[in-house]
C-alpha positions, -999 to 999 in steps of 0.1 A, spaced: 371 -588 -422 354 -611 -449 319 -600 -436 329 -564 -439 341 -567 -473 309 -589 -482 287 -561 -471 307 -533 -488 306 -551 -519 270 -556 -519 263 -523 -512 287 -507 -537 269 -529 -565 235 -524 -554 235 -487 -546 255 -480 -580 230 -502 -602 197 -493 -584 177 -462 -590 142 -475 -591 132 -483 -556 121 -446 -549 97 -446 -578 86 -481 -574 74 -476 -540 55 -443 -546 72 -422 -522 55 -390 -511 67 -353 -509 76 -357 -472 95 -389 -479 120 -374 -498 147 -345 -485 147 -314 -506 170 -310 -533 195 -291 -513 196 -318 -483 201 -343 -510 228 -325 -524 247 -320 -492 246 -358 -483 257 -367 -519 288 -348 -519 297 -357 -484 313 -390 -501 334 -366 -518 372 -352 -508 362 -317 -493 378 -295 -520 358 -313 -547 322 -312 -535 313 -277 -542 316 -280 -579 304 -317 -581 273 -324 -604 247 -341 -584 220 -366 -593 191 -372 -568 154 -375 -566 123 -353 -574 90 -355 -556 79 -382 -577 108 -405 -569 124 -400 -605 162 -399 -606 169 -364 -620 199 -338 -621 197 -318 -590 228 -298 -595 252 -292 -629 287 -295 -623 321 -278 -634 344 -303 -622 353 -338 -626 328 -357 -603 293 -366 -605 276 -374 -572 245 -398 -567 220 -390 -539 207 -416 -514 180 -437 -528 145 -430 -506 125 -462 -497 150 -483 -484 165 -493 -450 200 -480 -459 221 -448 -464 245 -448 -496 260 -421 -516 288 -420 -542 308 -397 -561 325 -407 -593 346 -395 -623 320 -381 -649 336 -401 -676 320 -434 -654 285 -419 -657 272 -435 -691 286 -469 -674 269 -463 -642 236 -449 -660 236 -482 -680 237 -500 -651 209 -484 -635 186 -487 -666 191 -522 -668 184 -529 -630 154 -508 -635 142 -528 -665 144 -561 -639 178 -574 -653 196 -595 -625 230 -584 -613 246 -611 -634 226 -601 -665 238 -563 -660 272 -574 -661 268 -593 -692 252 -567 -710 276 -541 -702 304 -560 -713 288 -570 -744 280 -533 -752 316 -519 -740 333 -544 -764 313 -538 -792 319 -501 -788 283 -487 -779 290 -481 -744 319 -458 -737 340 -467 -708 375 -451 -713 406 -470 -705 423 -448 -680 423 -446 -643 387 -433 -625 378 -427 -591 349 -434 -567 343 -423 -532 313 -439 -514 296 -438 -479 271 -468 -467 255 -469 -435 220 -478 -422 188 -456 -426 202 -435 -395 236 -430 -410 226 -391 -421 208 -366 -404 187 -346 -431 174 -322 -404 207 -309 -395 228 -323 -427 252 -344 -405 269 -375 -411 263 -395 -380 281 -429 -389 289 -443 -421 317 -467 -438 338 -451 -465 349 -471 -495 375 -458 -521 376 -471 -555 398 -465 -586 387 -481 -618 415 -493 -640 399 -511 -669 413 -544 -679 438 -548 -650 447 -578 -635 467 -593 -606 498 -597 -630 495 -561 -645 492 -542 -612 507 -566 -584 476 -560 -565 461 -588 -546 424 -602 -556 413 -601 -519 423 -579 -489 455 -591 -473 449 -568 -441 424 -541 -431 429 -512 -452 448 -531 -477 439 -524 -518 427 -551 -533 416 -559 -573 378 -565 -578 367 -580 -613 405 -583 -627 404 -582 -662 371 -569 -668 364 -537 -685 353 -523 -649 381 -539 -630 387 -518 -598 409 -513 -571 389 -514 -538 400 -498 -506 378 -498 -474 391 -486 -441 370 -510 -419 360 -481 -398 332 -459 -395 333 -420 -399 308 -393 -386 297 -377 -354 287 -409 -339 318 -426 -346 340 -398 -333 323 -399 -299 
């Protein structure tokens, strides 16, 4: 359980803050899936009824993060970053995008994870970085480099993680434990922080390979 939680946290933080690897590694056109394939993979993290109308951020042929599709609902989905050895896609409430974008910018500029956290907290508290004080959702899928088959647009095997941001929530205000008490139990990460959030990991994999 502890190993699984550690993997989820690491993938969650790195996946949402880092948008630089694709550009830094000078990917070629052939290394980056088409926009349509990136979109299909990205929205697979979202609940089925919310996929069709979600905005999608992904990568152009030069590896730059761009808007692949404008959205009309409340979700923004982030495609998998090419050039690494894992698959990670996430969909989150639109109001989280300024917070997520700032994290990607700071990470791209070379700031460490702890520096990103410190800078974003300062900017939230001084009002220059908006982060609404309301519950906001995030859905993600994480797996190895073979987790998604871009030729067939099929999820083979990945771990889902469900998150609800509750800014400044604490153990006392929510009654939610600061670590998982059992497989699938909700727990509160970063209590008291502007980005405090409830994490729910099932501990299981999903996809065609997992169902066989």
